[in-house]
VMD Tcl script that draws the C-alpha trace (Angstrom):
set ca {
  {-9.44 -71.34 13.23}
  {-6.43 -73.44 13.80}
  {-6.91 -77.10 14.78}
  {-4.59 -77.07 17.74}
  {-5.22 -80.73 18.63}
  {-3.63 -82.03 15.45}
  {-0.53 -79.84 15.77}
  {2.60 -80.80 17.54}
  {4.04 -78.90 20.47}
  {6.88 -77.56 18.30}
  {4.52 -75.97 15.73}
  {2.15 -74.43 18.29}
  {4.39 -71.61 19.53}
  {4.93 -69.80 16.16}
  {1.20 -69.78 15.48}
  {0.35 -68.34 18.89}
  {3.07 -65.72 18.53}
  {1.68 -64.66 15.12}
  {-1.83 -64.30 16.56}
  {-0.47 -62.24 19.47}
  {1.41 -59.88 17.11}
  {-1.69 -59.31 14.97}
  {-3.74 -58.43 18.05}
  {-1.04 -56.04 19.28}
  {-0.87 -54.37 15.86}
  {-4.63 -53.87 15.77}
  {-4.57 -52.46 19.30}
  {-1.76 -50.03 18.41}
  {-3.62 -48.80 15.30}
  {-6.73 -48.27 17.41}
  {-4.73 -46.32 19.98}
  {-3.06 -44.11 17.38}
  {-6.40 -43.37 15.74}
  {-7.90 -42.46 19.13}
  {-4.92 -40.29 19.97}
  {-5.14 -38.46 16.65}
  {-8.91 -37.84 16.77}
  {-9.74 -37.56 20.48}
  {-6.66 -36.87 22.58}
  {-5.58 -33.21 22.58}
  {-2.06 -32.20 21.58}
  {-1.79 -29.85 24.55}
  {-3.28 -30.85 27.88}
  {-5.71 -28.30 29.29}
  {-5.86 -27.63 33.00}
  {-9.06 -28.64 34.74}
  {-8.64 -26.22 37.68}
  {-6.89 -23.00 38.65}
  {-5.71 -24.07 42.09}
  {-2.50 -22.43 43.20}
  {-2.37 -19.84 40.40}
  {-3.72 -16.80 42.29}
  {-0.76 -15.03 43.91}
  {-2.96 -12.95 46.22}
  {-4.61 -16.05 47.69}
  {-1.20 -17.66 48.10}
  {0.17 -14.60 49.92}
  {-2.80 -14.49 52.28}
  {-2.49 -18.19 53.09}
  {1.25 -17.85 53.72}
  {0.65 -14.95 56.14}
  {-1.81 -17.09 58.11}
  {0.77 -19.86 58.47}
  {3.67 -17.54 59.40}
  {1.99 -14.95 61.60}
  {-0.70 -17.06 63.33}
  {1.34 -20.29 63.46}
  {-1.36 -22.40 61.86}
  {-0.65 -25.72 60.19}
  {-0.06 -25.68 56.48}
  {-2.55 -28.48 55.77}
  {-5.43 -26.76 57.57}
  {-4.77 -23.41 55.89}
  {-4.44 -25.10 52.47}
  {-7.75 -26.84 53.02}
  {-9.46 -23.58 54.01}
  {-8.13 -21.72 50.93}
  {-8.62 -24.69 48.57}
  {-5.00 -24.88 47.50}
  {-2.44 -27.69 47.47}
  {-0.51 -27.98 50.72}
  {2.69 -28.89 48.82}
  {2.45 -25.70 46.70}
  {1.86 -23.66 49.85}
  {4.89 -25.26 51.52}
  {7.14 -24.37 48.55}
  {5.81 -20.81 48.49}
  {6.49 -20.29 52.20}
  {10.04 -21.63 51.77}
  {10.68 -19.20 48.89}
  {9.12 -16.36 50.87}
  {11.50 -16.95 53.77}
  {14.44 -17.16 51.35}
  {13.44 -13.83 49.82}
  {13.83 -12.13 53.20}
  {17.42 -13.41 53.28}
  {18.20 -11.86 49.88}
  {16.60 -14.28 47.44}
  {14.37 -13.54 44.45}
  {10.64 -12.85 44.94}
  {8.58 -16.06 44.83}
  {6.23 -16.89 42.00}
  {3.20 -19.08 42.13}
  {1.49 -21.14 39.48}
  {2.67 -23.76 37.07}
  {5.36 -23.16 34.48}
  {6.10 -25.77 31.82}
  {9.66 -27.02 32.05}
  {10.06 -26.66 28.25}
  {8.99 -22.99 28.11}
  {11.86 -20.78 26.84}
  {10.53 -17.31 27.73}
  {8.41 -16.28 30.69}
  {5.15 -14.37 30.33}
  {6.82 -10.96 30.69}
  {9.37 -11.68 27.96}
  {6.73 -13.06 25.62}
  {4.63 -9.93 26.19}
  {7.61 -7.80 25.17}
  {8.11 -9.91 22.06}
  {4.41 -9.72 21.17}
  {4.34 -5.92 21.54}
  {7.46 -5.61 19.40}
  {5.87 -7.64 16.59}
  {2.70 -5.53 16.69}
  {4.69 -2.29 16.53}
  {6.72 -3.50 13.54}
  {3.53 -4.46 11.72}
  {2.04 -1.02 12.47}
  {5.13 0.58 10.91}
  {4.59 -1.51 7.74}
  {7.84 -3.37 8.46}
  {6.26 -6.56 9.78}
  {8.30 -9.70 10.41}
  {7.68 -13.01 8.67}
  {7.50 -16.29 10.58}
  {11.13 -17.00 9.71}
  {12.20 -13.57 10.97}
  {10.27 -14.09 14.21}
  {12.02 -17.39 14.84}
  {15.43 -15.81 14.23}
  {14.53 -12.93 16.53}
  {13.45 -15.36 19.25}
  {16.81 -17.14 19.05}
  {18.78 -13.88 19.20}
  {16.60 -12.63 22.06}
  {17.15 -15.83 24.06}
  {20.93 -15.69 23.52}
  {20.94 -12.05 24.61}
  {19.10 -13.01 27.82}
  {21.50 -15.96 28.43}
  {18.60 -18.41 28.38}
  {19.30 -22.07 27.78}
  {17.88 -23.10 24.41}
  {17.58 -26.48 22.67}
  {20.48 -27.76 20.62}
  {18.65 -27.55 17.29}
  {18.04 -23.81 17.94}
  {21.81 -23.29 18.02}
  {22.37 -25.46 14.92}
  {19.73 -23.60 12.86}
  {20.30 -20.22 14.56}
  {16.54 -19.85 14.86}
  {13.70 -21.11 17.00}
  {11.77 -24.20 16.03}
  {8.48 -24.41 14.19}
  {6.76 -25.97 17.22}
  {7.82 -23.06 19.42}
  {6.39 -20.60 16.89}
  {3.04 -22.43 16.71}
  {2.75 -22.57 20.49}
  {3.79 -18.90 20.73}
  {0.85 -17.93 18.48}
  {-1.49 -20.07 20.62}
  {-0.30 -18.37 23.81}
  {-0.76 -14.95 22.18}
  {-4.15 -15.05 20.45}
  {-3.89 -11.36 19.48}
  {-1.23 -12.33 16.92}
  {-1.89 -14.03 13.60}
  {-0.20 -14.45 10.23}
  {-1.62 -11.85 7.84}
  {-0.97 -10.98 4.20}
  {-0.12 -7.23 4.10}
  {-1.32 -4.82 1.44}
  {1.38 -3.16 -0.62}
  {1.70 0.50 0.40}
  {3.96 2.97 -1.38}
  {6.64 4.91 0.48}
  {4.92 8.18 -0.48}
  {1.73 7.14 1.31}
  {3.68 6.03 4.38}
  {5.53 9.36 4.58}
  {2.70 11.77 3.83}
  {-0.01 10.30 6.06}
  {1.18 11.95 9.26}
  {-0.49 14.02 12.03}
  {0.60 17.35 10.55}
  {-0.93 16.70 7.12}
  {-4.14 15.34 8.61}
  {-4.53 18.21 11.08}
  {-3.89 20.74 8.32}
  {-6.65 19.18 6.22}
  {-9.02 18.93 9.17}
  {-8.49 22.62 9.97}
  {-9.44 23.68 6.45}
  {-12.35 21.26 6.35}
  {-13.64 22.58 9.69}
  {-13.31 26.17 8.48}
  {-15.44 25.42 5.41}
  {-18.07 23.68 7.52}
  {-18.32 26.69 9.83}
  {-18.22 29.23 7.00}
  {-20.99 27.79 4.80}
  {-22.86 25.65 7.38}
  {-22.76 22.57 5.17}
  {-25.08 19.68 6.03}
  {-24.60 16.00 5.25}
  {-26.46 16.08 1.93}
  {-24.24 18.97 0.76}
  {-20.88 17.21 1.33}
  {-19.68 15.10 -1.62}
  {-16.66 12.95 -2.35}
  {-15.50 12.54 -5.96}
  {-12.97 10.10 -7.35}
  {-12.08 8.01 -10.40}
  {-11.32 4.32 -10.72}
  {-10.07 2.22 -13.61}
  {-11.93 -0.83 -14.96}
  {-10.36 -3.31 -17.37}
  {-11.86 -5.91 -19.68}
  {-9.80 -8.69 -18.01}
  {-11.01 -9.82 -14.61}
  {-9.28 -11.60 -11.74}
  {-11.05 -14.98 -11.62}
  {-12.50 -16.09 -8.33}
  {-12.01 -19.42 -6.58}
  {-13.59 -22.55 -8.10}
  {-14.14 -26.14 -6.94}
  {-11.68 -28.52 -8.63}
  {-9.77 -31.74 -8.08}
  {-7.66 -31.75 -4.99}
  {-3.92 -31.99 -5.57}
  {-3.98 -30.83 -9.19}
  {-1.12 -28.46 -9.90}
  {-2.80 -25.91 -12.17}
  {-6.42 -24.78 -12.42}
  {-7.34 -22.34 -15.19}
  {-10.15 -19.86 -15.76}
  {-11.12 -18.10 -18.99}
  {-10.44 -14.37 -19.40}
  {-11.00 -12.13 -22.42}
  {-7.32 -11.44 -23.16}
  {-3.85 -11.37 -21.68}
  {-4.00 -7.63 -21.03}
  {-7.21 -5.65 -20.78}
  {-8.30 -2.25 -22.07}
  {-8.85 0.44 -19.45}
  {-12.06 2.42 -19.05}
  {-12.22 5.13 -16.36}
  {-15.32 5.61 -14.23}
  {-15.89 8.83 -12.25}
  {-18.29 8.71 -9.30}
  {-19.52 11.19 -6.68}
  {-21.32 10.34 -3.42}
  {-22.56 12.41 -0.48}
  {-22.56 11.87 3.28}
  {-26.21 10.72 3.47}
  {-25.50 7.74 1.19}
  {-26.68 9.03 -2.21}
  {-24.64 8.61 -5.41}
  {-24.54 10.64 -8.61}
  {-24.83 8.56 -11.83}
  {-21.28 7.82 -12.99}
  {-19.45 9.00 -16.08}
  {-17.38 6.65 -18.26}
  {-14.29 7.70 -20.22}
  {-13.54 5.41 -23.16}
  {-10.18 5.16 -24.97}
  {-11.60 6.35 -28.28}
  {-11.16 9.50 -30.34}
  {-14.86 9.93 -31.11}
  {-17.59 9.13 -28.61}
  {-20.84 7.38 -29.61}
  {-24.00 7.05 -27.55}
  {-24.10 3.27 -27.84}
  {-20.90 3.06 -25.73}
  {-22.95 3.27 -22.49}
  {-25.83 1.03 -23.58}
  {-27.07 -1.00 -20.62}
  {-25.18 1.13 -18.10}
  {-26.46 2.52 -14.79}
  {-29.52 4.78 -15.13}
  {-28.56 8.39 -15.80}
  {-24.91 7.67 -16.60}
  {-23.03 9.67 -19.23}
  {-19.93 9.02 -21.28}
  {-17.09 10.71 -23.09}
  {-13.82 9.66 -24.71}
  {-10.21 10.59 -25.34}
  {-7.18 8.80 -26.72}
  {-5.90 7.47 -23.40}
  {-9.12 6.68 -21.57}
  {-7.88 8.57 -18.48}
  {-9.47 11.56 -16.80}
  {-8.30 14.85 -18.31}
  {-9.27 18.48 -17.80}
  {-11.87 18.63 -20.58}
  {-13.55 15.42 -19.44}
  {-13.58 16.59 -15.82}
  {-15.36 19.78 -16.90}
  {-18.02 17.61 -18.56}
  {-18.47 15.65 -15.34}
  {-18.86 18.84 -13.30}
  {-21.61 19.94 -15.69}
  {-23.22 16.51 -15.22}
  {-22.84 16.93 -11.44}
  {-24.51 20.36 -11.52}
  {-27.49 19.02 -13.45}
  {-28.22 16.47 -10.71}
  {-27.34 18.43 -7.54}
  {-28.51 21.92 -8.62}
  {-26.16 24.01 -6.44}
  {-26.49 27.80 -6.32}
  {-24.39 30.69 -5.05}
  {-26.80 31.01 -2.12}
  {-26.82 27.29 -1.32}
  {-23.38 25.89 -2.07}
  {-22.10 22.33 -1.94}
  {-18.67 20.98 -0.95}
  {-16.73 18.46 -3.03}
  {-13.76 16.61 -1.52}
  {-11.29 15.33 -4.12}
  {-7.62 14.51 -4.63}
  {-4.89 16.61 -6.25}
  {-5.00 14.98 -9.68}
  {-3.85 17.25 -12.49}
  {-7.26 17.14 -14.19}
  {-8.88 18.49 -11.01}
  {-6.67 21.60 -11.19}
  {-7.96 22.55 -14.64}
  {-8.65 26.32 -14.61}
  {-11.95 26.22 -16.58}
  {-13.23 23.70 -14.03}
  {-12.36 25.98 -11.10}
  {-14.00 28.96 -12.81}
  {-17.11 26.89 -13.55}
  {-17.34 25.77 -9.91}
  {-16.95 29.33 -8.60}
  {-19.76 30.51 -10.88}
  {-22.15 27.73 -9.82}
  {-21.63 27.58 -6.04}
  {-19.38 24.51 -5.84}
  {-16.55 24.57 -3.27}
  {-13.57 22.30 -4.05}
  {-11.39 21.08 -1.18}
  {-8.44 18.82 -1.99}
  {-7.00 16.10 0.23}
  {-3.31 16.12 1.20}
  {-1.15 14.28 -1.35}
  {-0.91 10.49 -0.98}
  {-3.50 10.41 1.83}
  {-6.60 9.33 -0.08}
  {-6.25 5.71 1.12}
  {-7.21 6.93 4.62}
  {-9.18 10.15 4.10}
  {-11.28 9.41 1.00}
  {-14.65 7.69 1.72}
  {-14.86 6.09 -1.73}
  {-11.50 4.39 -1.26}
  {-12.36 3.29 2.28}
  {-15.70 1.54 1.73}
  {-16.99 1.62 -1.87}
  {-14.30 0.88 -4.45}
  {-13.02 -2.22 -2.63}
  {-16.36 -4.10 -2.74}
  {-16.96 -2.64 -6.20}
  {-13.83 -4.28 -7.67}
  {-14.70 -7.66 -6.13}
  {-18.25 -7.51 -7.47}
  {-16.98 -6.55 -10.94}
  {-14.82 -9.68 -11.01}
  {-17.84 -11.79 -10.04}
  {-20.06 -10.15 -12.66}
  {-17.44 -10.62 -15.38}
  {-16.98 -14.27 -14.40}
  {-20.75 -14.73 -14.76}
  {-20.70 -12.93 -18.12}
  {-17.92 -15.17 -19.45}
  {-19.80 -18.30 -18.37}
  {-23.03 -17.03 -19.93}
  {-21.28 -16.10 -23.20}
  {-18.79 -18.89 -23.94}
  {-16.38 -18.13 -26.73}
  {-16.94 -14.36 -26.57}
  {-14.68 -11.60 -25.30}
  {-15.63 -8.73 -23.02}
  {-15.24 -5.45 -24.90}
  {-15.22 -1.93 -23.53}
  {-18.79 -1.53 -24.77}
  {-19.93 -4.41 -22.51}
  {-18.45 -2.88 -19.37}
  {-21.33 -0.44 -18.56}
  {-23.86 -3.27 -18.49}
  {-21.50 -5.43 -16.37}
  {-20.84 -2.52 -13.99}
  {-24.55 -1.82 -13.48}
  {-25.25 -4.61 -10.97}
  {-21.83 -4.29 -9.29}
  {-22.29 -0.57 -8.68}
  {-25.79 -1.01 -7.23}
  {-24.52 -3.59 -4.73}
  {-21.29 -1.74 -3.84}
  {-22.42 1.90 -3.63}
  {-25.10 1.18 -1.03}
  {-26.11 3.90 1.47}
  {-24.62 1.82 4.29}
  {-21.19 1.55 2.61}
  {-21.12 5.23 1.67}
  {-22.11 6.45 5.14}
  {-19.55 4.13 6.75}
  {-16.87 5.57 4.47}
  {-17.57 9.11 5.66}
  {-17.65 7.90 9.27}
  {-14.31 6.05 9.33}
  {-12.64 8.98 7.56}
  {-13.84 11.39 10.25}
  {-15.61 13.60 7.66}
  {-19.22 13.14 8.79}
  {-19.90 13.27 11.64}
  {-16.84 15.49 11.88}
  {-14.20 13.78 14.03}
  {-10.73 15.26 14.09}
  {-9.40 12.31 16.10}
  {-10.80 9.55 13.89}
  {-7.38 7.98 13.36}
  {-5.61 6.06 16.11}
  {-2.01 6.73 17.04}
  {-0.74 3.48 15.49}
  {-2.07 4.51 12.07}
  {0.61 7.23 11.93}
  {3.37 4.73 12.75}
  {4.73 4.37 9.16}
  {5.51 8.11 9.07}
  {7.68 7.78 12.21}
  {10.12 5.51 10.34}
  {11.24 8.15 7.85}
  {11.26 11.05 10.36}
  {10.77 13.51 7.48}
  {10.48 17.21 8.24}
  {6.95 18.54 8.49}
  {7.47 22.22 7.72}
  {5.98 22.60 4.24}
  {6.67 26.30 3.98}
  {10.44 26.03 4.38}
  {12.10 22.63 4.38}
  {15.47 24.20 5.07}
  {14.32 25.61 8.38}
  {16.46 24.27 11.20}
  {13.50 24.46 13.57}
  {11.40 22.08 11.47}
  {9.97 19.36 13.67}
  {10.47 15.67 12.86}
  {7.42 13.45 13.16}
  {8.89 11.49 16.03}
  {9.18 14.71 18.10}
  {5.64 16.02 17.56}
  {3.21 16.41 20.41}
  {1.31 13.34 19.30}
  {2.27 10.04 20.85}
  {4.39 7.68 18.83}
  {2.89 4.44 17.71}
  {5.29 2.31 19.75}
  {3.32 0.67 22.50}
  {4.27 1.51 26.04}
  {5.93 -1.24 28.01}
  {4.14 -2.78 30.97}
  {5.21 -1.86 34.48}
  {6.88 -5.24 34.86}
  {9.27 -4.38 32.02}
  {10.46 -1.10 33.51}
  {13.37 -2.77 35.27}
  {14.28 -5.01 32.31}
  {17.12 -3.62 30.23}
  {17.19 -6.19 27.44}
  {14.23 -6.19 25.06}
  {13.62 -7.26 21.45}
  {14.26 -3.66 20.43}
  {17.84 -3.89 21.71}
  {18.38 -7.05 19.66}
  {16.74 -5.69 16.51}
  {16.01 -1.92 16.69}
  {12.90 -0.47 15.08}
  {13.49 0.61 11.45}
  {14.58 4.22 11.18}
  {15.59 6.12 8.03}
  {18.37 8.66 8.32}
  {17.40 11.87 6.52}
  {20.42 14.13 6.13}
  {20.35 17.84 5.36}
  {21.09 17.22 1.68}
  {17.96 15.13 1.26}
  {15.89 17.65 3.20}
  {17.02 20.48 0.88}
  {16.56 18.41 -2.25}
  {14.34 20.07 -4.83}
  {12.13 18.36 -7.38}
  {8.45 18.51 -8.11}
  {6.44 20.97 -6.06}
  {4.84 19.27 -3.07}
  {1.07 19.59 -2.85}
  {-1.05 20.17 0.22}
  {-4.67 20.38 1.25}
  {-6.16 23.51 -0.35}
  {-9.54 25.08 -1.09}
  {-9.17 25.21 -4.87}
  {-12.04 27.66 -5.40}
  {-10.60 30.31 -3.07}
  {-9.05 33.32 -4.82}
  {-5.41 32.95 -3.58}
  {-5.27 29.25 -4.47}
  {-6.96 29.87 -7.81}
  {-4.47 32.63 -8.68}
  {-1.57 30.35 -7.73}
  {-2.91 27.58 -9.97}
  {-3.31 30.07 -12.83}
  {0.29 31.26 -12.35}
  {1.62 27.71 -12.43}
  {-0.43 26.96 -15.55}
  {1.00 30.05 -17.27}
  {4.55 29.06 -16.38}
  {3.91 25.57 -17.67}
  {2.58 26.90 -20.99}
  {5.63 29.14 -21.40}
  {7.91 26.21 -20.71}
  {6.15 24.10 -23.33}
  {6.34 26.93 -25.90}
  {10.06 27.40 -25.28}
  {10.60 23.69 -25.74}
  {8.64 23.64 -29.00}
  {10.49 26.71 -30.25}
  {13.85 25.15 -29.53}
  {12.91 22.01 -31.43}
  {11.71 24.04 -34.42}
  {15.03 25.87 -34.79}
  {17.17 24.21 -37.41}
  {20.35 22.79 -36.01}
  {23.59 22.54 -37.83}
  {24.17 19.28 -39.55}
  {26.73 16.91 -38.10}
  {28.71 15.60 -41.00}
  {31.58 13.19 -41.12}
  {34.43 14.69 -43.16}
  {36.54 12.34 -45.17}
  {39.67 13.49 -46.92}
  {39.72 12.02 -50.34}
  {42.39 13.12 -52.81}
  {43.16 16.22 -50.66}
  {39.55 17.33 -50.94}
  {37.03 17.60 -48.14}
  {33.93 15.55 -48.96}
  {30.81 15.48 -46.86}
  {28.80 12.31 -46.12}
  {25.34 12.34 -44.58}
  {25.33 10.68 -41.11}
  {21.64 10.17 -40.49}
  {18.51 10.11 -42.59}
  {16.56 11.72 -39.77}
  {18.48 15.03 -39.92}
  {17.01 18.15 -41.51}
  {17.30 18.39 -45.32}
  {19.44 21.14 -47.03}
  {19.45 22.75 -50.47}
  {22.15 24.13 -52.71}
  {22.15 27.93 -52.49}
  {22.95 28.23 -56.23}
  {20.72 25.68 -58.00}
  {18.29 25.21 -55.04}
  {18.36 21.42 -55.43}
  {17.65 19.47 -52.23}
  {20.32 17.22 -50.78}
  {17.83 14.34 -50.55}
  {17.29 14.53 -54.34}
  {20.98 14.80 -55.32}
  {22.65 12.15 -57.43}
  {24.63 9.33 -55.89}
  {28.28 10.26 -55.39}
  {27.64 13.97 -55.92}
  {29.90 16.06 -53.67}
  {28.71 18.93 -51.42}
  {30.75 21.60 -49.66}
  {29.90 24.09 -46.90}
  {30.80 27.75 -46.63}
  {33.08 28.32 -43.64}
  {31.35 31.63 -42.76}
  {27.61 31.46 -43.52}
  {27.47 27.66 -43.09}
  {25.25 27.24 -46.15}
  {25.66 24.23 -48.47}
  {26.57 24.15 -52.18}
  {27.21 21.62 -54.94}
  {30.93 21.36 -55.61}
  {30.14 21.46 -59.30}
  {28.05 24.65 -58.88}
  {30.83 26.56 -57.10}
  {33.71 25.52 -59.38}
  {36.04 26.22 -56.46}
  {39.65 25.11 -56.56}
  {40.56 25.22 -52.84}
  {37.71 23.29 -51.10}
  {39.42 22.82 -47.70}
  {38.63 26.46 -46.82}
  {35.67 27.37 -49.02}
  {33.99 30.81 -48.88}
  {30.94 31.46 -51.03}
  {30.59 34.47 -53.38}
  {28.14 36.24 -51.04}
  {30.56 36.14 -48.10}
  {33.43 37.30 -50.29}
  {31.31 40.23 -51.52}
  {30.57 41.17 -47.91}
  {34.28 41.16 -47.06}
  {35.04 43.46 -49.97}
}
mol new
graphics top color blue
foreach p $ca { graphics top sphere $p radius 0.5 }
foreach p [lrange $ca 0 end-1] q [lrange $ca 1 end] { graphics top cylinder $p $q radius 0.2 }
display resetview
């Protein structure tokens, strides 16, 4: 405390001013803290008075038609008399040619009205459905271009940056809670093109025909697929120091070794013990030690599923399911080359197994294992491998440890609930032809590829955008019917131009949904396999034929000498002494007969005119 009595009048004012400034600073800090923690950034309305247009119309009619006072009518309808006065004034002006009145409160800083923001929101949803979603920066640029197109007054910094501000974008997301920033999954162009209504309906027709033909029940419908498992996991999130730039986690190696797992499940939620394919030439029983009960294993050089290994899995499948020719089962699988192995198809026909393939590049939507089992399975594998690395510090996960690591992950991922949900969302069981919404076909509309698989050169082939199914573009509200300018006019929806040359382009034969065990399809697969074998034999035969050697001729002292160009070329021998060229002495000269193209030592021939040499055999033939 200051002793004010002992201070002079001249020294008293600075001290009081300092105390006043400290109190003001403390008060300001307290206010800012309160504003940051308690006060909302956006004020929320405490009532909805004056926002219902029907109530406002009814009150205005009472005042105009029955000549009642505005204050009394406003009190009866619980609305503000000033708002009612403005509405009546606008209503009278509308009769003289003005615009229709609007009620409610509109912020003076709002750029777009509710109708325009609805159009913008629908446009963003449609682009995301087409797999051409817009980033936050693209949305802000689109908002600026849309506002300029509508001749709306925008802030100065919008014009300087040629995009909307960050605050506008945040408030736009708050006003449209159906929108959010999402991280998309990478989807190949082949999947986007081939998952279309025509492919799906074609598959559903064949699937329905098999259900009606054999009267399959839920426990007789199986889905089969393979998935790859590596010895290097993706580490999960850990708790660490905040603000540190790099946080590490131990993995077994930089790049892992792949092991393939094949699994089959049915529509009631049961799973067949899996089969593992190891990248080894010779398989040993200890490879699957600690694996799921009843699992089997095999091996090949690559570790991928091949025809011979798939035949072994089908034998394993038959031992557990016990199908017969009288009581068949249905297996749904993709068009992988190993699944088209002829011995497998013959084995399935003999043992009452019906194979139905999905359309190409549609397994991400139609296959139950991909929809609800393999996703959780991969996450659980990463967790199990993280636990294994922490329990075994200093050790590496090998391919022989994977079956024991997979055991717990498979039990928790391939649950009956997950399996049944996979069949449900795919529309396979219960059978639902219309399981997929219209917006799920939106990516196929972008390419507008022709859907006639029998003849792509047919002029009557129907593009996807002209099929009977509705397009995925959302319909505009009734309010937008009279509006000519929309976000689509500013930035049209993506559309690929497919010309006739691309439509007639050849290439690899396009697959389709087929019943592989039916006789016509089986004969077609056998014919293709035969043609493929002939092609391979012709290629091997052509490589076995000896080609003529390419030699570089150098004139040296008016004589033609031959120098070997590559060590990788086929070896030759002298037709007189039968000595190989590879074993000839250094600097020894060779010549070639101009007719039979055989090679000789220059010393063996004793020829004088080497530029045009003809051997004795060719000369004897000429005589």
